[in-house]
Each structure stands twice: as C-alpha cells, then as structure tokens.
MIKOLKOL-378697 format. One line per 4 residues: for each residue x, y, z of N, C-alpha, C. Coordinates in steps of 0.02 Angstrom, whole numbers, plus 50000, padded with zeros to 5 digits. Atoms other than C-alpha are relative to their C-alpha. Layout:
N
X Y Z X Y Z X Y Z  ...
***
This chain:
344
50004 50059 50029 49664 51613 49793 49965 49995 49929  50035 50017 50056 49601 51552 49626 49927 49969 50028  50057 50009 49977 49425 51496 49609 50004 49917 50011  49990 50073 49986 49498 51298 49635 49957 49992 50060
50040 50028 49943 49386 51205 49764 50068 49993 50048  49945 50031 49960 49495 51191 49931 49976 49950 50031  50011 50072 49966 49518 51024 50020 49987 50023 50073  50022 49996 49946 49419 51023 50177 50023 49951 50054
49964 50044 49954 49512 50948 50323 49975 49989 50078  50030 50010 49927 49453 50892 50502 50065 49956 50038  49935 50022 49971 49607 50862 50618 49962 49971 50065  50012 50032 49940 49573 50737 50761 50053 49968 50035
49934 50015 49951 49701 50723 50896 49995 50023 50074  50014 49979 49934 49705 50721 51085 50054 50052 50012  49945 49939 49980 49873 50831 51086 49978 50063 49969  50007 49927 50015 49841 51015 51078 50051 50015 49960
49948 49982 50049 50015 51035 51013 49996 49976 49932  50007 50021 50059 49996 50911 50878 49939 50037 49946  50062 49961 50026 49831 50992 50827 50015 50064 49967  49978 49926 50014 49906 51169 50820 50048 49991 49947
49943 49998 50054 50061 51114 50726 49976 49974 49926  50025 50022 50057 49965 51015 50597 49947 50045 49956  50041 49931 50036 49840 51168 50563 50054 50048 49973  49951 49961 50016 49987 51283 50559 50030 49969 49929
49971 50029 50051 50066 51165 50416 49954 50014 49941  50047 49988 50054 49912 51160 50324 49975 50059 49971  50033 49940 50012 49864 51336 50338 50035 50039 49948  49952 49981 50044 50012 51381 50235 49987 49989 49937
50017 50025 50070 49946 51287 50078 49930 50038 49987  50060 49968 50019 49813 51384 49979 49936 49954 49984  50069 50043 50034 49710 51238 49907 49973 49945 50054  50021 50047 49945 49689 51149 50088 49968 50057 50054
50026 49953 49943 49587 51221 50233 49972 49967 50058  50020 50041 49946 49568 51148 50413 49935 50035 50025  50072 49982 49984 49378 51163 50446 49998 49980 50067  50010 50016 49931 49392 51090 50620 50054 49957 50040
49958 50041 49964 49495 51014 50760 49958 49970 50053  50043 50043 49939 49430 50878 50883 50058 49975 50040  49949 50022 49949 49518 50833 51037 49991 49930 50024  50008 50064 49974 49449 50656 51049 49945 49974 49941
50047 50030 50055 49347 50526 50947 49926 50017 50000  50070 49976 50005 49177 50566 50999 49981 50072 49977  50013 49944 50029 49202 50753 50959 50002 50006 49926  49976 50002 50082 49284 50709 50792 49936 49962 49961
50072 50027 50038 49126 50599 50744 49957 50049 49991  50051 49946 50011 49011 50745 50783 50021 50049 49953  49977 49945 50044 49118 50869 50694 50006 49973 49931  49999 50023 50052 49134 50753 50555 49926 49998 49958
50072 49987 50019 48942 50747 50536 49980 50064 49986  50000 49925 50012 48932 50932 50546 50025 50029 49950  49963 49964 50040 49067 50986 50441 50005 49971 49927  49999 50043 50067 49063 50850 50305 50069 50017 49965
49934 49990 50026 49257 50857 50277 50021 49967 49949  49968 50033 50057 49350 50800 50128 50043 49936 50022  49951 50033 49972 49487 50724 50220 50006 50002 50083  49982 49999 49942 49513 50675 50394 50064 49968 50032
49929 50026 49969 49683 50664 50499 49981 49968 50058  50024 50031 49944 49668 50540 50638 50047 49975 50045  49956 50027 49955 49777 50504 50788 49980 49930 50010  50015 50061 49978 49783 50319 50819 50005 49980 50073
49996 50014 49920 49816 50334 51007 49962 50054 50035  50041 49946 49960 49678 50430 51106 49967 49972 50049  50042 50007 49936 49594 50432 51282 49923 49980 49976  50069 50011 50000 49415 50367 51294 49979 49969 49945
50012 50031 50062 49362 50336 51118 50068 49991 49956  49933 50006 50046 49516 50266 51029 50000 50020 49927  50000 49992 50071 49584 50290 50855 49963 49953 49959  50032 50055 50040 49528 50117 50799 49927 50005 50003
50068 50002 49988 49362 50132 50877 49961 50054 49966  50024 49945 50042 49334 50302 50800 50004 49982 49943  49990 50004 50078 49394 50246 50637 49941 49944 49976  50059 50050 50011 49269 50087 50639 49929 50039 49992
50052 49962 50008 49134 50206 50681 49974 50044 49935  50002 49955 50062 49171 50335 50548 49985 49957 49940  50011 50036 50059 49181 50204 50415 49922 49971 49995  50056 50018 49995 49015 50134 50479 49949 50056 49972
50060 49958 50016 48911 50294 50487 50027 50063 49947  49990 49949 50051 49005 50415 50366 50077 49979 49966  49929 50010 50019 49151 50344 50264 50039 50053 49965  49949 49940 50042 49285 50474 50219 50080 49973 50006
49919 50008 50004 49468 50470 50167 50039 50023 50060  49964 49980 49937 49568 50455 50329 50075 49989 50004  49924 49998 49989 49757 50495 50357 50013 49991 50073  49980 50024 49935 49821 50416 50510 50067 50037 50020
49945 49975 49965 49941 50503 50626 50026 49939 50047  49974 50060 49955 50045 50351 50705 50081 50008 50010  49929 50006 49974 50222 50313 50775 50020 49946 49968  49972 50061 50041 50344 50207 50674 50037 49950 50049
49974 50041 49959 50368 50084 50821 49977 49928 49985  50025 50058 50008 50338 49894 50823 49915 50003 50026  50079 49984 49978 50165 49935 50926 49975 50045 49954  50031 49956 50039 50124 50072 50821 50007 49964 49917
50020 50045 50057 50143 49963 50662 49950 49957 50009  50064 50054 49994 50020 49833 50727 49948 50044 49998  50056 49964 49992 49898 49977 50770 49994 50022 49926  50003 49973 50068 49931 50054 50598 49970 49964 49949
50024 50044 50062 49913 49909 50487 49926 49966 50026  50077 50019 49976 49745 49861 50591 49957 50053 49975  50037 49952 50030 49691 50032 50544 49986 50010 49928  50001 50019 50073 49731 50008 50366 49957 49954 49970
50046 50044 50014 49624 49856 50364 49941 50024 50010  50067 49956 49981 49482 49962 50444 49978 50039 49952  50034 49957 50050 49474 50070 50300 50051 50075 49994  49964 49938 50007 49603 50210 50332 50040 49991 49935
49961 49997 50060 49711 50248 50186 50078 50008 49988  49922 49992 49998 49881 50306 50221 50013 50037 50069  49973 49981 49937 49987 50363 50372 50060 50046 49989  49942 49967 49998 50116 50479 50419 50039 49997 50078
49981 50019 49928 50238 50471 50568 49996 50067 50047  50012 49943 49946 50180 50575 50711 50053 50028 50025  49945 49984 49959 50341 50575 50801 50048 50061 49978  49965 49951 50027 50408 50693 50684 49986 50076 50022
50037 49932 49984 50299 50833 50740 50032 50021 50066  49989 49987 49932 50351 50807 50923 50079 50005 50007  49931 49989 50006 50548 50803 50865 50011 50061 49952  49996 49930 50040 50517 50975 50778 50021 49986 49923
49978 50001 50073 50557 50895 50602 49943 50017 49959  50056 49974 50025 50415 50995 50533 49999 50006 49925  50008 49992 50075 50464 51030 50352 49990 49937 49966  50018 50077 50032 50466 50842 50302 49933 49983 50008
50052 50007 49988 50321 50824 50390 49942 50036 49953  50059 49965 50038 50219 50960 50307 49997 49981 49927  50001 50017 50066 50273 50897 50130 49955 49937 49994  50038 50062 50014 50209 50728 50166 49926 50009 50018
50079 49999 49990 50036 50784 50244 49983 50039 49940  50032 49962 50062 50001 50908 50094 50001 49946 49944  50010 50042 50056 50047 50773 49968 49954 49951 50008  50033 50057 49996 49952 50639 50043 49917 50025 50019
50071 49983 49992 49794 50737 50088 49986 50028 49927  50029 49998 50064 49789 50795 49903 49989 49944 49962  50022 50072 50029 49806 50620 49849 49931 49976 50023  50079 50036 49977 49655 50562 49967 49941 50044 49984
50060 49960 50018 49552 50708 49918 49953 49958 49938  50048 50044 50052 49407 50612 49820 50018 49933 49984  49976 50078 50007 49488 50436 49841 49942 49966 50025  50064 50044 49992 49368 50297 49837 50029 49967 50072
49990 50035 49929 49344 50239 50021 49972 49939 50002  50003 50067 49999 49356 50057 50040 50001 49976 50082  50007 50021 49939 49270 50012 50205 50025 49930 50034  49976 50069 49976 49316 49826 50215 50036 49972 49934
49965 50031 50062 49429 49726 50093 49955 49960 49963  50036 50050 50053 49369 49647 49929 50012 49934 50028  49985 50056 49979 49342 49477 49959 50006 49947 49929  50005 50049 50043 49390 49327 49840 50008 49935 50021
49998 50058 49979 49358 49146 49870 50063 49959 49992  49941 50040 50017 49515 49046 49897 49984 49942 49963  50009 50063 50038 49536 48901 49776 50036 49945 50017  49962 50073 49979 49604 48718 49798 50044 49993 49951
49943 50015 50052 49708 48726 49628 49996 50057 49957  50002 49953 50057 49756 48838 49496 49960 50003 49944  50049 49999 50055 49646 48884 49356 50048 50012 49935  49962 49989 50062 49777 48869 49225 49960 49964 49940
50031 50015 50057 49722 48851 49041 50049 49973 49960  49945 50019 50050 49889 48790 48976 50061 49982 50040  49942 50019 49971 50061 48748 49015 50026 50061 50047  49991 49946 49947 50130 48835 49179 50056 50056 49964
49972 49957 50026 50203 48996 49127 50045 50043 50053  49971 49954 49949 50244 49116 49276 50025 49954 50053  49976 50036 49930 50362 49045 49412 50012 50053 50055  49999 49947 49951 50384 49208 49492 49939 50055 49995
50028 49950 50012 50252 49340 49525 50007 50059 50041  49979 49938 49960 50301 49519 49580 49937 50051 50002  50057 49969 49988 50163 49619 49651 50016 50070 50034  49979 49932 49972 50192 49806 49683 49928 50035 50023
50040 49956 49976 50087 49921 49788 50010 50047 50039  49988 49935 49962 50069 50090 49882 49942 50019 50043  50059 49981 49974 49933 50191 49948 49941 49951 49993  50044 50055 50000 49793 50063 49996 50016 49938 49987
49968 50072 50021 49916 49918 49967 49970 49949 50046  50002 50053 49948 49901 49831 50135 49925 49960 49992  50057 50020 50014 49714 49808 50113 49979 49947 49931  50003 50038 50051 49730 49748 49934 50035 49941 49999
49961 50060 50000 49858 49634 49963 49972 49946 50044  50040 50049 49961 49751 49546 50102 49948 49959 49959  50062 50041 50054 49618 49512 49955 50042 49964 49960  49976 50046 50055 49745 49449 49837 50037 49934 50026
49965 50054 49975 49865 49356 49944 49951 49955 50030  50038 50045 49965 49728 49281 50038 49953 49964 49964  50035 50041 50054 49644 49206 49880 50047 49952 49977  49961 50054 50039 49793 49109 49843 49997 49931 50028
50004 50065 49970 49789 48923 49871 50059 49967 50037  49943 50027 49965 49908 48828 49991 50049 49959 49949  49956 50035 50059 49969 48725 49830 50020 50047 49946  49979 49937 50054 50015 48889 49738 50067 49967 49967
49942 50027 50026 50141 48836 49620 50065 50048 49982  49943 49951 50030 50250 48988 49603 50015 50036 50061  49977 49945 49958 50336 49126 49703 49970 50057 50002  50028 49927 50007 50258 49292 49748 50045 50032 50044
49954 49945 49974 50373 49435 49788 49948 50071 50007  50031 49928 49981 50278 49591 49878 50042 50060 49998  49965 49943 49982 50342 49762 49861 49939 50057 50018  50044 49947 49958 50242 49881 49973 50040 50052 50014
49972 49936 49978 50290 50058 49994 49983 50005 50076  50011 50007 49935 50292 50064 50181 50065 50018 50043  49939 49976 49959 50421 50137 50321 50039 49929 50025  49957 50049 49965 50558 50038 50394 49959 49972 50063
50041 50035 49938 50485 49920 50540 49932 49979 49992  50067 50010 50015 50322 49897 50455 49989 49928 49960  50004 50068 50033 50360 49752 50334 49987 49929 50038  50007 50064 49962 50383 49611 50462 49929 49993 50030
50081 50000 49982 50203 49659 50543 49955 49991 49934  50048 50010 50072 50126 49668 50360 50014 49928 49984  50003 50068 50021 50196 49497 50325 49963 49956 50050  50029 50038 49949 50150 49425 50486 49924 50004 50003
50064 50002 50003 49962 49486 50465 49986 49965 49934  50029 50038 50051 49959 49423 50290 50001 49924 50001  50000 50081 49987 50019 49257 50340 49947 49980 50041  50057 50033 49941 49882 49242 50485 49938 49996 49945
50067 49999 50045 49752 49275 50340 50005 49962 49931  49991 50028 50056 49825 49164 50206 50002 49927 49996  49990 50079 50004 49838 48976 50155 50067 50001 49983  49922 50008 50009 50011 49017 50074 50041 50027 50053
49955 49969 49939 50146 49059 50198 50042 50062 49979  49983 49928 50015 50205 49246 50201 50044 50018 50050  49949 49980 49956 50361 49305 50274 50041 50067 49969  49954 49947 50026 50479 49460 50264 50061 49959 49967
49945 50020 50027 50616 49431 50136 50069 50005 50031  49919 49989 49972 50793 49400 50205 50057 49989 49942  49930 50009 50047 50970 49416 50114 50017 49919 49994  49981 50074 50002 51009 49243 50045 49950 49956 49995
50060 50036 50015 50834 49179 50043 49992 49962 49936  50013 50046 50054 50806 49034 49926 49930 50024 49977  50041 49983 50030 50677 49079 49804 49964 49949 49975  50021 50069 49998 50554 48932 49817 49913 50010 49983
50066 50006 50010 50382 48895 49758 49947 49999 50048  50053 49996 49953 50220 48914 49859 50027 50034 50062  49990 49954 49946 50270 49052 49968 50001 50075 49984  49994 49926 50023 50261 49242 49972 50053 50026 50059
49947 49966 49968 50405 49347 50020 49974 50082 49997  50004 49921 49999 50382 49536 50064 50061 50031 50013  49936 49971 49997 50524 49649 50022 50003 50045 50054  50001 49949 49942 50587 49743 50174 50013 50066 49983
49987 49930 50021 50571 49926 50177 50070 50031 50028  49941 49968 49982 50721 50030 50173 50064 49981 49960  49951 50020 50037 50817 49932 50050 49967 49968 49936  50026 50042 50061 50794 49851 49868 49997 49928 50008
49989 50075 50004 50752 49671 49848 50007 49976 49926  49986 50028 50063 50828 49581 49695 50004 49927 50008  49989 50075 50011 50815 49408 49633 50060 49980 49964  49932 50024 50043 50991 49333 49574 49990 49936 49985
49986 50071 50021 51008 49175 49476 50062 49986 49998  49943 50032 50004 51152 49066 49503 49982 49931 49980  50017 50071 50033 51132 48903 49396 49928 49994 50008  50077 50029 49996 50968 48818 49438 49977 50035 50063
50039 49968 49949 50941 48920 49596 49995 50080 49998  50009 49942 50002 50874 49090 49621 49998 50034 50084  49995 49981 49936 50905 49195 49792 49980 50063 50011  50018 49936 49971 50859 49345 49878 50052 50042 50019
49956 49948 49988 50978 49497 49869 49979 50075 50018  50021 49926 49976 50957 49650 49977 50051 50048 49982  49955 49958 50007 51046 49808 49930 49978 50078 49991  50022 49930 49990 51034 49996 49955 50004 50032 49941
49982 49967 50065 51087 50039 49772 49934 49976 49952  49988 49928 50001 51014 50147 49683 49967 50036 50065  50011 49965 49936 51018 50261 49839 49951 50055 49977  50043 49949 50021 50925 50388 49734 49921 49987 49973
50059 50021 50027 50779 50290 49690 49944 50022 50050  50054 49977 49952 50605 50371 49751 49987 49953 50050  50034 50037 49943 50555 50220 49850 50057 49936 50007  49969 50057 49980 50655 50084 49935 49967 49951 50049
50000 50031 50066 50599 49950 49900 49971 50032 49944  50030 49995 50084 50572 49990 49711 49967 49946 49966  50026 50046 50043 50447 49889 49611 50047 49997 49931  49966 50004 50056 50547 49945 49459 50060 49955 50005
49947 50037 49988 50705 49864 49532 49985 49934 50013  50022 50067 49980 50623 49704 49597 49978 49972 49940  50026 50024 50081 50526 49676 49421 50057 49984 49959  49947 50009 50051 50682 49703 49329 50044 49957 50011
49958 50046 49982 50783 49590 49425 49969 49928 49986  50043 50064 50011 50646 49448 49414 50003 49982 49931  49994 50016 50074 50645 49470 49220 50065 49977 49991  49938 50017 50020 50820 49452 49227 50021 49933 50014
49983 50049 49964 50822 49304 49340 49954 49936 49967  50063 50042 50037 50659 49213 49249 49987 50007 49938  50026 50000 50076 50647 49277 49078 49929 50007 49996  50079 49986 50002 50469 49254 49025 49963 49963 50031
50033 50040 49955 50424 49150 49162 49980 50056 50058  50023 49944 49945 50366 49321 49261 49941 50024 49988  50065 49971 50006 50206 49386 49301 50006 50075 50048  49988 49942 49950 50214 49573 49360 49931 50033 50001
50056 49975 49984 50069 49648 49444 50005 50077 50036  49990 49923 49977 50038 49845 49486 49932 50015 50037  50067 49983 49963 49893 49882 49626 50003 50072 50012  49996 49937 49981 49843 50040 49695 50055 50038 50026
49939 49965 49963 49956 50178 49747 50015 50060 49960  49981 49938 50016 50028 50349 49713 50062 49998 49961  49943 49994 50047 50159 50393 49576 50008 49949 49952  49993 50025 50064 50225 50295 49436 50045 49921 50013
49953 50053 49979 50339 50148 49534 49965 49932 49955  50025 50063 50025 50317 49981 49434 49990 50008 49924  50011 49983 50076 50296 50057 49261 50067 49972 49963  49935 50028 50019 50478 50023 49215 50031 49926 50015
49989 50056 49993 50473 49869 49288 49955 49940 49963  50032 50036 50036 50327 49798 49189 50031 50004 49938  49977 49992 50076 50409 49864 49035 50068 49949 49998  49950 50052 49992 50568 49751 49092 49963 49926 49980
50029 50070 50007 50452 49608 49110 49970 49979 49926  50023 50019 50051 50368 49617 48945 50050 50005 49950  49950 49996 50040 50530 49655 48854 50032 49915 50005  49973 50075 49994 50582 49467 48915 49941 49951 49989
50060 50055 50018 50416 49392 48864 49950 49993 50038  50045 50012 49944 50324 49395 49032 49928 50035 50006  50079 49980 49998 50149 49445 49077 49998 50056 50043  50007 49952 49955 50092 49602 49156 49925 50022 50001
50070 49989 49982 49934 49655 49249 50000 50065 50046  50005 49931 49958 49866 49814 49331 49930 50007 50019  50061 49992 49969 49723 49844 49450 49948 50057 49959  50040 49948 50037 49574 49943 49374 49979 50062 50034
50014 49942 49971 49523 50117 49415 49947 49991 50048  50062 50020 49948 49355 50047 49489 50008 49980 50064  49989 50033 49940 49433 49966 49629 50050 50029 50038  49929 49966 49975 49597 50068 49667 49976 50046 50048
50006 49943 49964 49609 50178 49815 50044 50071 49965  49966 49951 50050 49728 50284 49710 50018 49966 49950  50002 50037 50067 49734 50247 49529 50069 50025 49975  49942 49974 50018 49913 50327 49508 50057 49945 49972
49960 50052 50028 50027 50170 49486 49978 49962 49946  50040 50034 50050 49906 50072 49385 49998 50050 49929  50022 49959 50048 49847 50220 49277 50086 50018 49964  49932 49987 50034 50048 50268 49238 50024 49939 49964
49983 50061 50028 50076 50090 49191 49962 49988 49927  50045 50012 50060 49927 50078 49078 50018 50049 49944  49987 49946 50057 49960 50243 48991 50068 49988 49969  49931 50000 50035 50140 50191 48960 49999 49939 49950
50002 50053 50043 50072 50038 48862 50044 49942 50015  49951 50055 49971 50161 49911 48972 49951 49941 50029  50054 50038 49973 49994 49821 49035 49968 49953 49952  50037 50034 50033 49927 49672 48967 49919 49985 50005
50072 50014 49968 49773 49649 49074 49980 50050 50052  50017 49969 49956 49677 49766 49169 49934 49972 50033  50047 50034 49961 49570 49691 49308 49968 50023 50057  50020 49977 49931 49461 49730 49465 50039 49955 50052
49961 50025 49939 49542 49695 49629 49982 49931 50020  50033 50064 49980 49432 49544 49668 50010 49946 49940  49975 50052 50058 49492 49462 49503 50084 49995 49981  49933 50007 50007 49682 49480 49523 50023 49940 50027
49986 50062 49982 49703 49320 49615 49988 49945 49938  50036 50033 50054 49595 49238 49479 50057 49998 49936  49958 49987 50063 49708 49314 49334 50073 49970 50020  49935 50027 49987 49874 49257 49439 50002 49934 49998
50006 50073 50001 49812 49083 49454 49999 49965 49932  50010 50030 50063 49776 49067 49271 50070 50010 49962  49940 49991 50039 49954 49119 49227 50056 49959 50028  49954 50043 49978 50049 49000 49332 50002 49930 49989
***
C-alpha cells in the first residue's frame, strides 16, 4: 500500500464468531488494520492501554464487565473513538442510546453479522471507522444552563426550529434541547439520522432530561409551540399548512433520498409552511444532509445556524453547509440553545 497511515482498530466482543467476522471484513481494506481482538471488557481495556488504537469497536452486551461499564472506564482512563456493535431491538436501542450519552460516537447493527448480511455491514463498518478516525472524543455532553425565558432582542421571528444531526447527534441534542425553557414559544422538529425503532427511545430520553416536552412525531400531529417532535426513522417528516394550522405529514417519498428522515426534506417543507419564520440548525454529523434545506430556508428569508468545528464530533454536515454559503451563524454547541432562544 502507499505510505498513508493505516487506521488501527481494536475489536472488543465476547463472540469469537463476531470478532473473526469483523476482522475479516476490515482485513480486506488497505487503510485499516486490526491490531487486537479482546473477548471481554477487562481484556479490552488492557489492550487499549497497550496498543493505543485509533478506533475501538465495542459490543454493548458482554458477560463480566459489560459494554457500558467498559465504555465508562475507557472514557475515564483513555478516551478513544468508539463504534458500538448493537442490536436494533427496543432493549438494544435503550442500551445503545445510553452508550452514546456516555461517549460512544456511532453504532452498527450487530445482528447482520449473525444473519450473514456481511457485505452491507462491511461497507458500514469501513465508512464509520474512517469517519471516526481522529474524531473529537466527547466524554460527557456539553452543558448549557436552562433559562426561564427567551433572550429575544426584538419581535419574535422563528415559529419553528428544525434541528438536523447525525453522528454524535444524540449527545448534542441532549445539550441543546435540555437547555430550552418550559415556556419555549416555538416548535422544534428534530431530524436525527438513526435506524428504525430508535427514535421513540431517543424522544423519551430527551423528554426525561428536558423542561420542554419531547415525543416522536406522528402522522397528523398538530404543530404547536412549546414542544419538541422527533422525526421517526424510516420515513420523511414534512410540515404542511392548511389555513391557520400546520400538521405533520409522514411520507416515504423521495425513496431515493440518502437518509430517511432527510433534513433537507423537513427543512424545505418548514420553509414552505412558515416562510421567513423558520430557523434551521445543523449539528454534528457525516455527509451533507441539511445543506439544501438551509438553502431553502434562507431563500424564504429564514435564519440558519451551524455548529462550529471545535465542538463537532464529526464536522461533515456543518462544514458542507458553511462551504455552500447557506449559514448565517456558526457557534459552539454550548451556545446553540442561546442562539435559538434569541431567534424566537
């Protein structure tokens, strides 16, 4: 291979089959090297200290020292980018979201190893390991003090705030949504790239940590101020106006969109429904979803905001929007809620 540095990966999983399968998948890639395999958390922590890997893949369900305990100790002793191997069940969603709060950066569906859907998994593993190499490790969410009232400096402008996030998003959303006051005068629509079955758990976790109520969006929901709705995974979420009311519309089209839900689709619909009274926000994540959505918002006279590189886990989505010239303000994560409050 060329003189390009190889990404050094440590695989921690109690299943010998999964360890070997993951190692075989990564061995086929020239710029990734598996430097160690650990069968449990204790061995994984020891190998992490000795091998100093660039990225760790971690099973969330292990005997003795479990995945969450292993992750907590790793983040305390030697913070590293961690990619979870989890199952896309309701129970798996709860554990995975907790791990993302503890500092893990992303996850893949482990069950596809066991069902032999290896090609798709290999593509995901390689793409996510490359993205996490060198990523900024956040061991705990940034905090922002909740406020009792909006810090608006003039007439209310944004009636709806559309927030987009991908890799690193659950922890970032906890920071932003957790800082909004109960008397928040607008609606927040969250578009988080996440698999089916996870958005309800995400909404419930955000709701438990927020002064403003949070729930998963449903077809026909009235869009009302003072609440957060989370776009469900697997479909697009649009806002549609009929007279004085705006409602949620769930739709699978366009089916060829890279992401469902798509921030571009949600933001464009919000701009159509609310005109200039929209604030679009793009947080941490891979790719460019949200760029065209912010463009649509600006075209209707709305405001746009992006998280700064200094606090992003992955600067992909904000960077794409900034480079496209569709962002009005770039701020650190701990100032995003303040900027939202000043815009409503």
